[in-house]
C-alpha positions in Angstrom: 119.4 13.6 175.1 116.6 12.0 177.2 114.2 9.2 176.4 111.0 9.9 178.4 108.3 7.2 178.8 104.9 8.8 179.6 102.0 6.7 181.0 98.5 8.4 181.0 95.6 6.7 182.8 92.0 7.7 183.7 91.7 8.7 187.4 90.3 6.1 189.6 87.1 8.2 190.1 86.4 8.2 186.3 84.4 5.4 184.8 86.3 3.4 182.1 83.7 1.9 179.7 86.4 0.6 177.3 88.1 -1.1 180.2 84.8 -2.6 181.4 84.2 -4.0 177.8 87.6 -5.6 177.7 87.1 -7.1 181.2 83.7 -8.5 180.0 85.3 -9.9 176.8 88.2 -11.6 178.7 85.7 -13.2 181.2 83.6 -14.4 178.2 86.8 -16.0 176.8 87.1 -17.9 180.1 89.8 -15.6 181.7 87.8 -15.5 184.9 91.0 -14.4 186.9 90.8 -10.9 185.3 88.6 -8.8 187.5 89.3 -5.3 186.2 91.0 -3.6 183.2 91.9 0.1 183.0 92.8 1.4 179.5 95.5 4.1 179.2 98.0 5.6 176.8 101.8 5.1 176.5 104.1 7.5 174.7 107.9 7.7 174.2 109.4 11.1 173.7 113.0 11.9 172.8 114.0 15.3 174.3 117.2 17.2 173.8 118.9 18.7 176.8 118.4 22.4 177.3 118.8 25.0 180.1 115.4 24.1 181.4 114.9 21.3 183.9 113.6 18.1 182.2 110.9 17.5 184.9 109.6 21.0 184.3 109.5 20.5 180.5 107.8 17.1 180.8 105.2 18.3 183.3 104.3 21.2 181.0 104.0 18.9 178.0 101.8 16.4 179.9 99.4 19.0 181.4 99.1 21.0 178.3 98.8 18.3 175.6 99.3 14.6 176.5 96.9 14.3 179.5 93.6 15.9 180.4 94.3 16.9 184.1 90.6 16.9 184.9 90.1 13.2 184.2 93.5 11.7 183.7 96.7 11.1 185.8 100.1 10.7 184.3 103.5 9.5 185.4 106.8 9.4 183.5 110.2 7.9 183.6 113.3 9.7 182.3 116.4 8.0 180.9 119.5 9.8 179.8 120.6 8.4 176.5 123.4 8.9 173.9 122.5 11.1 170.9 122.2 9.1 167.7 
């Protein structure tokens, strides 16, 4: 069994209006130290072991469903865990 943590973010070249709105709101609340916010997605997947390579499986999942490869980047962390 694997526990996979997937992080999806907009590419640096893509504008992030939601992040800009949060940055503006934080500055309005007097958190002047915050200069930029980028909004993303975080997902946890539990994946059973199979004959396929775990990296191959996760890359397929990310590029076909979890991330839009045109405007988003993704990274992931894989932990082996004990089945429950």
